[in-house]
C-alpha positions in Angstrom: -58.0 61.6 35.8 -59.5 64.6 34.1 -59.1 64.1 30.4 -57.0 62.9 27.5 -56.1 64.9 24.4 -55.0 63.6 21.0 -52.8 65.9 18.9 -52.1 63.9 15.8 -50.6 60.5 14.7 -49.8 58.7 18.0 -49.3 61.8 20.1 -51.5 62.1 23.3 -51.5 64.1 26.5 -53.0 62.6 29.7 -54.1 65.1 32.4 -53.5 63.1 35.6 -54.7 63.6 39.1 -53.0 66.5 40.9 -52.6 68.5 37.7 -49.7 66.3 36.4 -49.3 66.0 32.6 -48.1 62.9 30.8 -47.3 63.0 27.1 -46.9 59.9 24.8 -45.0 60.2 21.5 -45.4 64.0 21.3 -44.9 65.0 17.7 -45.2 68.5 16.4 -47.3 69.5 19.5 -48.4 73.1 19.0 -46.5 75.9 20.7 -48.0 77.0 24.0 -48.9 73.6 25.3 -48.1 73.1 28.9 -44.8 71.6 30.1 -44.6 67.8 30.6 -44.2 66.2 34.0 -43.5 62.9 32.2 -43.0 61.8 28.6 -43.2 58.2 27.2 -41.6 57.4 23.8 -42.5 54.2 22.0 -39.7 54.0 19.4 -37.2 56.0 17.4 -39.1 57.0 14.3 -39.4 60.7 13.7 -43.2 60.9 14.1 -42.9 59.4 17.6 -39.4 60.6 18.8 -39.5 64.3 18.0 -36.5 65.9 19.8 -37.6 69.4 19.1 -41.0 68.9 20.7 -39.6 66.9 23.6 -37.1 69.7 24.3 -39.8 72.3 24.2 -42.1 70.3 26.6 -39.5 69.1 29.1 -38.1 70.7 32.2 -35.2 69.7 34.4 -37.8 67.7 36.4 -39.5 65.9 33.5 -39.4 62.1 33.7 -38.7 60.5 30.3 -39.2 56.8 29.7 -38.2 55.2 26.4 -36.6 52.2 24.7 -32.9 51.8 25.2 -31.9 53.3 21.8 -34.0 56.4 22.4 -33.0 56.8 26.0 -29.3 56.6 25.0 -29.8 59.4 22.4 -31.7 61.6 24.9 -28.9 61.1 27.4 -28.9 61.8 31.1 -32.3 61.8 32.8 -34.0 59.4 30.4 -35.0 56.0 31.8 -34.6 53.0 29.5 -37.4 50.4 29.4 -37.7 47.1 27.6 -40.7 44.9 26.7 -42.1 43.3 29.9 -40.5 45.8 32.3 -42.4 48.1 34.6 -41.9 51.6 36.0 -43.9 53.7 38.4 -44.3 57.3 37.1 -46.0 59.9 39.2 -48.0 57.2 41.1 -49.2 55.5 37.9 -48.0 52.0 37.0 -46.5 51.7 33.5 -45.7 48.5 31.8 -43.9 48.2 28.4 -45.5 45.8 25.9 -43.7 44.6 22.8 -44.5 46.4 19.6 -43.2 45.1 16.3 -44.0 44.0 12.7 -44.5 40.3 12.0 -43.9 40.2 8.2 -42.6 43.8 7.6 -39.2 45.3 8.4 -40.2 48.7 9.6 -40.3 47.8 13.3 -38.2 44.7 14.0 -38.8 42.7 17.2 -35.1 42.8 18.0 -35.2 46.6 18.4 -37.2 46.1 21.7 -39.5 49.0 20.8 -42.7 49.2 22.9 -46.2 50.1 23.6 -47.4 51.0 27.1 -50.1 49.8 29.5 -50.7 52.6 32.0 -52.9 52.2 35.1 -54.5 55.5 36.2 -57.1 55.7 38.9 -57.8 51.9 38.5 -58.3 52.1 34.8 -55.9 50.6 32.2 -55.0 52.5 29.1 -53.0 50.7 26.3 -51.0 52.7 23.8 -49.9 50.2 21.3 -47.1 52.1 19.6 -46.4 51.0 16.0 -47.2 47.4 15.8 -48.9 44.6 14.0 -51.5 42.3 15.7 -49.1 40.3 17.8 -49.7 37.5 20.4 -48.3 39.6 23.3 -51.2 42.1 23.1 -53.9 39.5 23.6 -55.8 39.5 26.8 -54.4 42.8 28.1 -58.0 43.8 28.9 -57.6 47.6 29.1 -60.6 49.9 29.5 -59.2 51.9 26.5 -56.9 50.8 23.7 -55.2 53.3 21.5 -54.5 51.4 18.3 -52.7 52.3 15.0 -54.9 51.8 12.0 -53.0 53.4 9.1 -51.6 50.3 7.5 -48.2 50.1 5.7 -46.1 50.4 8.8 -48.7 49.1 11.3 -52.0 47.3 11.4 -54.7 48.5 9.0 -58.3 49.2 10.1 -59.4 45.6 9.6 -56.5 44.2 11.6 -57.0 46.8 14.3 -60.6 45.8 14.7 -59.5 42.2 15.2 -56.9 43.4 17.7 -59.4 45.4 19.7 -61.4 42.2 20.2 -58.5 40.0 21.1 -57.1 42.6 23.5 -60.5 42.5 25.2 -60.7 46.3 25.3 -63.9 48.0 26.5 -63.3 50.9 24.1 -60.9 51.5 21.2 -59.4 54.8 19.9 -57.8 54.9 16.5 -54.5 56.6 16.0 -51.6 56.7 13.5 -53.6 57.7 10.4 -54.3 60.8 8.4 -50.8 62.3 8.4 -48.0 59.9 7.2 -50.1 57.1 6.0 -53.8 56.2 6.3 -56.8 58.4 5.6 -59.4 59.9 8.0 -61.9 57.5 6.4 -59.9 54.6 7.8 -61.2 55.6 11.3 -64.8 55.2 10.1 -63.9 51.8 8.6 -62.4 50.8 11.9 -65.5 51.8 13.7 -67.7 49.9 11.3 -65.6 46.7 11.6 -65.0 46.7 15.3 -67.1 44.7 17.7 -65.6 46.9 20.5 -67.1 50.4 20.8 -64.9 53.0 19.0 -64.5 56.6 19.8 -62.9 58.6 16.9 -60.7 61.4 18.4 -60.8 65.0 17.3 -57.5 66.8 17.6 -57.2 68.7 21.0 -60.8 67.9 21.9 -60.6 66.0 25.2 -62.2 62.6 25.8 -62.5 61.0 29.2 -62.0 57.7 31.0 -64.8 55.2 31.0 -67.3 55.4 33.9 
């Protein structure tokens, strides 16, 4: 894999082998960004399921994977996925992992919304979606975990630091802060609290897989 870009919130682009492009939760992606070969959506909230951006990025060949309620709204061509299910997309294995709130009502477990574990070139990337620290994420052991830290709707920085350790990630990347809830300083707090190495992303500046 060549590189990964963070746009904002939980929106990422993975540049895959062979020049293929995979977007996750593209939200307000700038005009002029390249078309998507595949798009993964974690859940139905507007800052993750942005139909205007999806329609701008997709072609008639774009593969879209999403929870059932999102796939139904997108219509023909979208593949529904539920927690625990797997898909192969452009040669990469993708597994849906539960994503939900334990004591808040914003992301009910019954909605079957998801995060994703993606295996690319032998490395596992975990995009947690919007979630609290939940038992299902423990021991995933990805090389890189993309974790929400903004609080209110998801884990806060302290909880995300605990999650990074329980997940057994080799590296953690903070997301879901600085736009709807959470401040840029939360990323620094996360880095200070985490026993796992943290790389704070800069919008549209690529970071790479671990070597």
